[in-house]
N, C-alpha and C positions, 0 to 999 in steps of 0.2 A: 811608791812614794818615797820621797825625800824626807825622813824626820814629817816635821809637821806641812810637808807643802804636799800638794798632788801636781803630777805631772803629766800631760799629755803632751802626744807629739804623732805627725804621719806626714810621708810625703806627699805631695800636689801631683796632682795628674799635669799633663800634657795640656798644654806646652808648658807649663811653669816647671816642671821637674827639670829644665835645664837650664832654668833659671835658679832655683832654690834648692836648697838640701831640704831642710822643711817646715813646714807652720807646729808652731808650741805654744803651749799653755800652762806654766805654771798659777798656784794659787794658796799660800795659806804662809806661815812663817818663812823665811829665808832660812836657809843652814847656815850663812852667816850673810854676818851685817855690811860687808863687805868685801868688794871682789876686784882681785886684777888679772885686766884682763891682756896679754901678751898681744904686739904685733902679730896678725893670722893672715895668710892668704885667705880672707872671707870677708862679709858685711852682714848687717844685719839691721835689721827693719823691726821697731815696736810699737805697737799702739797700748797705752797704760792703761787699765780700767780703775787702779787702788791712786793709794797714796803718792805722792811727787819720790820720783829717786835723783840722786845725783849722780853729775858724773863730773871727773877729773880727766881731761883729756889732755894730751901729749905734756906740755913743758910749762901748762898751766899750773897755776898756783892756787885758785879756787877754783872749788868747785860747782859747779850751774845745776839748778834745777830745770827738771823735765816734768811737765804733770801730764801732756796727753800723748807721751811718746819721744823716738828719737830715730834719728836715721846715721846710719855709721857706715864710711866707706870702708875699703881696705885699709887696714891704720898700720900707719909704720913706727908708730909708739905704740908703749904703752898705755894704760887707761884705767880707771880707777870707776867701780860701779858701787854704789851706797843704796843700799838699801832700806824703806823702810819698817816698820814691824811686822805688815802685811802686806802682801805683794799681789798682784791679780795684772800680769800684764798678757798681750796676744803677741806674738815676737812671728819673725821668719828670719831663719837661719839663710843665707843668701849667697851665691856662686861670688866670686869675686868682681864678674863680669856683670853680674843678676841684678844689681839695682837699676842700673843706665836705664832698660826701657821703662821707670817708673820716676826718674827725676828730670823736672822742669829744666836743671841746667849740667852742666860735664862732672863727671865726678870729682876732677882735680881739685875742681871748688871747694868741696866737702872734704877735704884730704887733713885726719890728724885733727878734724873740727865738725865733732855730731852736732846735729841740728834739731831743733823739735819738729815731730812733722806736721804742725799746721805750717812750718818754712816751706815746706815741701809740698802738701796739699793743701794747703787755705784753710783758714779759722774755719766756716761752714761746712767743707767735705769730711772735715775729722770732726768735727763735732759731732756729725750725724752719722759717723762709721763708731763713732766710741759708745754714741747712745745705741747701737742697731747689734753692737757685741756685748755691751754692759746687760740688756735684756734676751740674748739668747738661752733658748734652753738646751744650757749644758757645754761642757768644752769643745764636743764633736763641734754642736751648728756653730760655736764661735769661730774655730779653722776653717768649716765650712764657707761663712760670712767672708770669712777674709781674703780665701782663695778665691773667691767671686769676686772680691773687691781688686785684686791683683788681675785678675783675666782679664776685668773691665778698665784698669787704666793701663795693661799690656798696650804698649805702641811700638812700631819699626823703629828700631835704632839703627843709622849707618856705621857701618864697622862691627857690628856684633859678632857676626857670623866668623870674622878674620879674627879679633880677638878669642873667640870661644875656642878655636882650633889649635891658634898657636898658644893658650896657655893649657891645653890638652895634652900639647907634645912639650911645652914644659914640665908638666906634671909627670908626664911618660915618660921623660930621661931624667927629671930629677935634678932638672936645671943646667945638666949636660950638653948645651946645645948652644951656638952662637947665633946673637938675635940677628946678624948679618943673614946668618944660614935660612932661619925662620922667615927674614924679610924675603929672602930669593925664594924661594921656597914655592910662597905664598904670591910671588910676581908682583909686590909693593915693594916700593924701597924702606929703609929704613927710619927715614922720617914720618916716613905717611904710618909706618905702622908704631913707632911711638908714639905721633899724635891719638890715633885710636884708642892705644892703651891709658892713656891720661885722661881721654875723655871718657870712658866704659869702666875703667879698673880706676882711674884718679891717679896713679901709681907710672911709672914707664914697664917694660917688660923686664928690665935687668933689676930694678929694685923689688917687682914682684918676686924673680927670684931668691936676694936676696930676703926678704920676710920668709920667704916659705924654707928653704935651708937652715933660718934661723930658729925657727920655730918647731920644725923638727929635730934639729941636733938638742934642740931644751924640753921638748916631749916625746923622747922615741919611741915608736909606735902606738904614737895617735893615726886616727881611721885616716888622716891624709897623707900619712905615709904608703897606704894600701892601693 
């Protein structure tokens, strides 16, 4: 428990474990009213069951309200979350490449531009999912229902294997590898690799490396460093 907040999380089963780090559900009074999230080599999907929260993304001056939830692809700029007095989301911490199989558009279109869940999955589908989650019998069932929904929505995504493998190599070498060498080893051109990264992660391989290095430099010892 975090102060007045209950927090439940777990790792999803295959095949989602290759796309998602964990599913989570915090409920109660947040330990902070506002949280600044730095550029991070990860993505985020939230289904909101409580009062709306607000996000100020990138260079935006004003915050935007998110009532049903949000989708955030790998960010290259910091963004601010402002929480209501009590929060009740069901969310997913996603690997950099993990959102692509659930998006109807290239991830690059959402770079540094959080969108509502309705904009991604449509109002009827999101309303139905929120109803099911809101009436679930506890946090464990909530996470199971969201996992089932994601599994149902999972679709084949061209280039996903390439991007996932390349991202793994980048992580293993701490980014100390030439993008040209990665594309040659994968048997594709640098142009093809960059295009796939932008479609699936939202940023180029080079930008992904920069975001990761900066995050680990500013947050030494973080789990991403393991």
